[in-house]
C-alpha positions in Angstrom: 30.2 3.5 -31.2 28.4 6.7 -30.3 25.2 7.5 -30.9 22.5 11.0 -30.3 19.8 10.7 -29.2 16.9 12.5 -29.3 13.7 10.5 -27.7 13.2 6.8 -27.2 9.5 5.7 -29.9 9.4 2.3 -29.0 11.2 1.4 -25.7 11.0 -1.8 -25.3 12.4 -2.7 -28.6 15.4 0.4 -27.8 16.5 -1.6 -24.5 16.7 -5.1 -26.7 18.6 -4.0 -29.3 21.0 -2.3 -27.5 21.3 -5.5 -25.3 22.1 -6.8 -28.0 24.6 -4.3 -29.6 26.4 -3.1 -26.0 27.1 -7.3 -25.8 29.5 -7.1 -28.2 30.6 -3.5 -28.6 31.2 -0.5 -26.1 28.7 2.4 -26.8 27.8 5.1 -26.0 25.3 8.3 -26.6 24.2 11.9 -25.6 21.2 13.1 -25.4 19.2 16.1 -26.0 16.4 17.6 -24.3 18.1 17.6 -20.8 16.7 21.0 -19.8 13.1 23.0 -20.0 14.8 24.2 -23.5 16.0 21.4 -25.0 12.8 19.2 -24.3 10.4 21.1 -26.1 12.8 21.9 -29.6 13.6 17.9 -29.2 10.2 17.4 -28.8 8.7 19.4 -32.0 11.8 18.1 -34.4 11.3 14.2 -33.7 7.4 13.6 -32.6 8.7 12.0 -29.3 8.9 13.7 -25.9 11.6 13.9 -23.9 10.4 11.9 -20.6 12.0 11.8 -17.1 16.3 11.8 -17.2 15.6 9.7 -14.4 14.7 7.4 -17.2 16.8 7.4 -19.0 19.9 7.5 -16.9 17.8 4.2 -15.3 17.2 2.5 -19.0 20.7 3.1 -20.9 22.4 2.4 -17.3 20.5 -1.1 -17.5 21.3 -1.8 -21.0 24.9 -1.4 -20.9 25.2 2.1 -23.1 27.8 4.8 -21.3 25.6 8.6 -21.3 28.0 11.5 -22.5 27.1 14.3 -20.1 28.4 16.8 -22.8 30.1 17.0 -26.4 33.1 16.7 -24.9 32.9 14.1 -23.1 31.4 12.2 -25.4 34.3 12.1 -28.1 36.3 12.0 -24.8 34.5 8.6 -23.8 34.9 7.2 -28.2 38.9 7.6 -28.0 38.6 5.6 -25.1 37.1 3.4 -26.3 38.9 3.4 -29.3 41.7 2.6 -27.8 40.7 -1.2 -25.8 40.4 -3.9 -27.0 36.3 -5.2 -27.5 35.1 -7.5 -24.6 35.1 -11.1 -25.7 32.2 -12.7 -26.8 30.2 -14.9 -25.6 28.6 -16.6 -28.2 
């Protein structure tokens, strides 16, 4: 599964859901607002703060989400994961 992330309004809920999803399926995301101009654009578009990139990196890593550095990386990860079997379920 791939995702485009502009901001997170409810961090606790996001992390809870992300943990559940990544147990069953790999998730790759790209986050907008990584530059000053991008941060301002994301904030004006969604009303969320872009936040610290280090905080996003840590949170995404903690819940098992792979963060792509570019749109090309996002597509490359998606192609790689599409060719792999899904992990065994704990449930």
